[in-house]
N, C-alpha and C positions, 0 to 999 in steps of 0.2 A: 504494500500500500504506500502511495507517494503523497506526502503532504505538501501543500503549496503555502508555506508560511515563511516566516523570517529565517533565511539561511537554508531553506530546503527547496527542492524541486526547481522551479523556474529561476528563482533568484540565484541558486547555487550553480546552475548549469550555464545560464546566459548572462547573469549579472556578475557582480563581484563578491557578493556575500559580505559578511561582517569582516573577516580577516583581509579580504582583498581591499576593502575600503580603508581599513587601518593602515595597510601597507602603502597604499597610494597616498594617503594623507601624510605618512611619515616621509615618503619619498619627496613629496612636494615641499615639506618643511626643510629637508636637507637641501633641496635645490635653491630655495629662497635664502637659506643661510650662506650657501656658497656664493650666490650672486652678491649678497650684501658684503661679504668678506672681500671679494674682488673689487667692488666699488669703493669700499673704504680704503683698501690698500692702495689703489691707484690715486685717490685723492691725497693721501698722506705723502706719497712719493712726490707728487706734483708740488705740494706745498713746501716740502723739504727742499726741493730743487730751487723754488722761488726764494726761499729764505737764504740759501747758500749764495744765490746770485746777488741778492740784496746786500749781503755782507761783503762780497767782493767789490761791489760798487762803492760801498761806504768806505772800505779800506783803500780805495783808489787803484785797485788791481785792474779794473776795466773802465772804459770810458762810458759816458752817458749814452752814446749812440749804441755801443755794444750791449749795454744793459737793456735798453729798450728793445733792440732786435731779439735778444735772447729771451727776454720776458714774453714778447709776442709769440715767439716760437713755442715756448712752454705752454702758454695759454691756449694755443690751437689744438693741442692733443686732447 
Protein backbone atom coordinates (compact mmCIF):
# COMPACT_ATOMS: atom_id res chain seq x y z
CA UNK A 1 0.00 0.00 0.00
CA UNK A 2 1.40 3.41 -1.01
CA UNK A 3 0.65 6.55 0.97
CA UNK A 4 0.68 9.99 -0.61
CA UNK A 5 1.69 12.16 2.28
CA UNK A 6 4.67 14.02 3.53
CA UNK A 7 7.82 12.34 2.26
CA UNK A 8 6.06 9.36 0.69
CA UNK A 9 4.93 8.35 -2.76
CA UNK A 10 4.71 11.24 -5.19
CA UNK A 11 6.79 13.67 -3.13
CA UNK A 12 9.50 11.12 -2.53
CA UNK A 13 9.74 9.99 -6.13
CA UNK A 14 9.22 13.23 -8.09
CA UNK A 15 9.88 15.90 -5.50
CA UNK A 16 12.77 16.40 -3.16
CA UNK A 17 11.28 15.18 0.08
CA UNK A 18 12.37 16.47 3.46
CA UNK A 19 16.06 15.54 3.22
CA UNK A 20 16.42 16.79 -0.34
CA UNK A 21 15.03 20.16 0.69
CA UNK A 22 17.40 20.37 3.66
CA UNK A 23 20.39 19.44 1.52
CA UNK A 24 19.43 22.01 -1.12
CA UNK A 25 18.99 24.67 1.56
CA UNK A 26 22.38 23.83 3.05
CA UNK A 27 23.98 23.96 -0.39
CA UNK A 28 22.42 27.35 -1.05
CA UNK A 29 23.71 28.63 2.29
CA UNK A 30 27.25 27.45 1.44
CA UNK A 31 27.03 29.13 -1.97
CA UNK A 32 25.93 32.44 -0.41
CA UNK A 33 28.75 32.30 2.15
CA UNK A 34 31.35 31.63 -0.57
CA UNK A 35 30.09 34.57 -2.66
CA UNK A 36 30.16 36.89 0.37
CA UNK A 37 33.69 35.77 1.27
CA UNK A 38 34.96 36.44 -2.26
CA UNK A 39 33.22 39.82 -2.38
CA UNK A 40 34.63 40.89 0.98
CA UNK A 41 38.13 39.62 0.15
CA UNK A 42 38.21 41.57 -3.13
CA UNK A 43 37.07 44.78 -1.42
CA UNK A 44 39.73 44.47 1.29
CA UNK A 45 42.45 43.89 -1.27
CA UNK A 46 41.39 46.94 -3.26
CA UNK A 47 41.21 49.20 -0.20
CA UNK A 48 44.64 47.94 0.98
CA UNK A 49 46.14 48.79 -2.40
CA UNK A 50 44.59 52.27 -2.32
CA UNK A 51 45.96 52.86 1.17
CA UNK A 52 49.45 51.79 0.07
CA UNK A 53 49.22 54.06 -2.97
CA UNK A 54 48.15 56.97 -0.78
CA UNK A 55 51.11 56.42 1.55
CA UNK A 56 53.54 56.40 -1.39
CA UNK A 57 52.09 59.71 -2.57
CA UNK A 58 52.29 61.26 0.91
CA UNK A 59 55.93 60.16 1.28
CA UNK A 60 56.76 61.67 -2.10
CA UNK A 61 57.69 58.39 -3.74
CA UNK A 62 55.29 59.02 -6.65
CA UNK A 63 54.03 62.18 -8.32
CA UNK A 64 50.46 63.44 -8.23
CA UNK A 65 49.95 62.41 -11.86
CA UNK A 66 51.16 58.86 -11.12
CA UNK A 67 48.93 58.75 -8.04
CA UNK A 68 45.83 59.78 -9.99
CA UNK A 69 46.53 57.35 -12.85
CA UNK A 70 47.15 54.40 -10.53
CA UNK A 71 44.15 55.26 -8.37
CA UNK A 72 41.89 55.36 -11.42
CA UNK A 73 43.28 52.02 -12.55
CA UNK A 74 42.57 50.42 -9.17
CA UNK A 75 39.04 51.81 -9.02
CA UNK A 76 38.18 50.39 -12.47
CA UNK A 77 38.54 46.80 -11.23
